[in-house]
N, C-alpha and C positions, 0 to 999 in steps of 0.2 A: 347282411346276413343272407346265406343261400341255403334253402332247404331242399334236399332231394328225398323223395318219397317212392321207394321201391322202383327205381329207375332202371330200365333195361334198354339195350339197343341191338337190333339185328339187321343184317343185310340179307335180303331174300329169306332163306330158311336157316341161316347160320347166326346164332346169338353170339354177340361179342362180349357182353356181360349182362347180368341180371341181378335184381334185388339190392341195388345200391340205395341205402337209406342213410343220409348224413345230415348233420346239423353244422354248417360251416359258419363259424363265428366271425364277426367283424374284428378287424385290427389283429388277425392272426395270420400265421403263415402255414400253408399246407403243401406238401409234396405228394403228387400223384405218381406212384411208382410202378414199374413193370417192365419187362423186356420189350424190344421192338415188336411192333405188330400186336401188342397185347390189348390195345384200346384206350391208351392214356389220352392220345390227341382227341379220339372220338368223345370221350367223357368231357374233356375241356371245352370242346366245341358245343356240347349239349348245355354245359353250364353257362356258356356265353350267349346261347340262343342262336347260334349259327346252325345248329342241328336241333331237330326235335326228337325226344326219346320215342322209342317204339312202344314202351309201356311205362307207367308211373308218371310222376309229375315233379317239375322244378318250380319253386316259388322263391320270391325275393322280397327283402325288406330294407329299406334305407331310413335311418333315424327312426325306427319303429313303425314305419308306414309301409303297407304293401305296395309293391311296384309291379305293374303288368310286364310280362315277359317281353312284349313288343316295345317296351320303353327302357329296358334294362341297359341297352347300348349307350344311353346317356351318362351312365355311371360307371362304365368299365372301359379299360383299354386292353389291347391283345396284341401279343407278338408271337409269331410262329415263322419258321424258315419257309414254309410253303405260302405265306401270304405275299402277294405280289405287290411291288411298289410301282408307281407310275414312272416308268423309265424315261419317258420324254422330258420330264421335268428335271431341272437342276435341284440340288439339295435345298437351296434357299427357297426356290418355288414350291417345292414339296412341303417344307416346313410352314411356309405361309399358307398354303392350301389347307393343311391340317388344322392350323390355327383358326381358320374360318369356321370350322365346325366345333372344335373344342379348345379350351384355353389350357395353358401350360402351367405346371406347378410353380408356386412363387411369382407367378405372372412374369417369367423370364422372357426377354426379347427373343426374336428368331435367331439373331447373331449369337447371343449367349447360349441359347440351346444348342446350336451348332458347335460351339466351343466345347460344351460339356459332352457332346458326342465324340469329339476329338477329330473332327473332319472339317475344321475351318479352312484348311489348304485346298479343299475340293468342294467349297460351297457353291461354286458356279459351274461345276462339272456336271453333266447329264448323268443320272442314276445308271443309265444303261452302260456307262463306262466304269462303274464301280466294281471292285472285286467282291467276291461273296461275303468276305469278312466285313468289308465296308457297308454292304447292304444289311448285314445282320446288325451292325451297330446302329444304323438308321432305324430298324425296326424296333430294337430294344429301346433306343433313346426316345422315340416317339411314344412308345407305350409307358415306359417308366416315368417319364417327365410330364405326361398329360395330367391334368387335374382330374383324377378319378378315384373313386372309393374302392373299386375292385380291379386288381391287375392280374391278368392271366398271361402266363409265359410258358410256351412250349419249346422244349430243348433250347433254352436261352443262349447257350455258348456254342451253338452249332456254327462251325466255320470261323470261330474266333481263335486267335493265337493266345499265347500265354499273357501277353500284355492286355489283350481284349478281355480275357477271363478276369483278370484282376480289376480291370475298369468295371466290368458288370457287377462284381461282388462289392465294389466300392458304391456303386449306385444303389444297390440293395440296402446297404447299411446306412446310406444317407437318406434315402427317400421312401423306404417301404415300412418303416416302423409303425406308422399310424394307419395303415391300409391293410385291406384283406388282399393277401398274395396267394396265388395258386400257381404251382410250378409242375409241369408234366416233364419227367425226366428219368433217366437211368444212369446219370452221372453224378456221383456223390458231390463234386465241387459245385454243382448247380443248386443243390438244395440242402446241404448239410447243416445250414442255419435254421431250417424249418422247424417249428415246434411241433407240428403234426404231420403224420404220414398216412396215406391211403394206398394200399397195395391192391392194384386192379385185379390181381390173380385171385383174390379172395372172393371175387364176385363172377368167376367163370361158371357157367352152367355145367352140371355134371354130364349132361348129354344134350345134343342139339335136337330140335324138332322142326 
């Protein structure tokens, strides 16, 4: 469970959003909506702990117990097009490196995880030689197949073709049902299954100070 209490964020003197108070329940799906540049990614980064709010507070509970913000990374996984991969690694090296920090759902092997990503044919190729769509599959696969209670996805089908979009939706159906899922998006096919929606435009300040 994630609690946002009057959260706001500004850069220099410009407020991106203000007054966000939300009670984000476990085992639910939420879509954070708004046009490009509206602050969706910023809010997702604040929830993840990557960024700190300029005002307000974010708190967390896991199994009814409070979790400090500095420790929430243990319980979440995150995918976004702007997150860099270690491009000197091959995919198998990257998956094994990831496994050294966090386990995978169903305790799948590295080989099986790569199969589920759909990149077994490129398992030994360096990430630097991957297309943008292949890299996005890697980001999504690592995030959605990691054993985490909170999954954050920013523009999940960015750079994916139609086959990749169907693959993404199949992963959601198979693996997200018992987890807290937050998706920042303005593409209906990325979030139309979400039970809850948060429109970032409702939290825009009337005037900047």
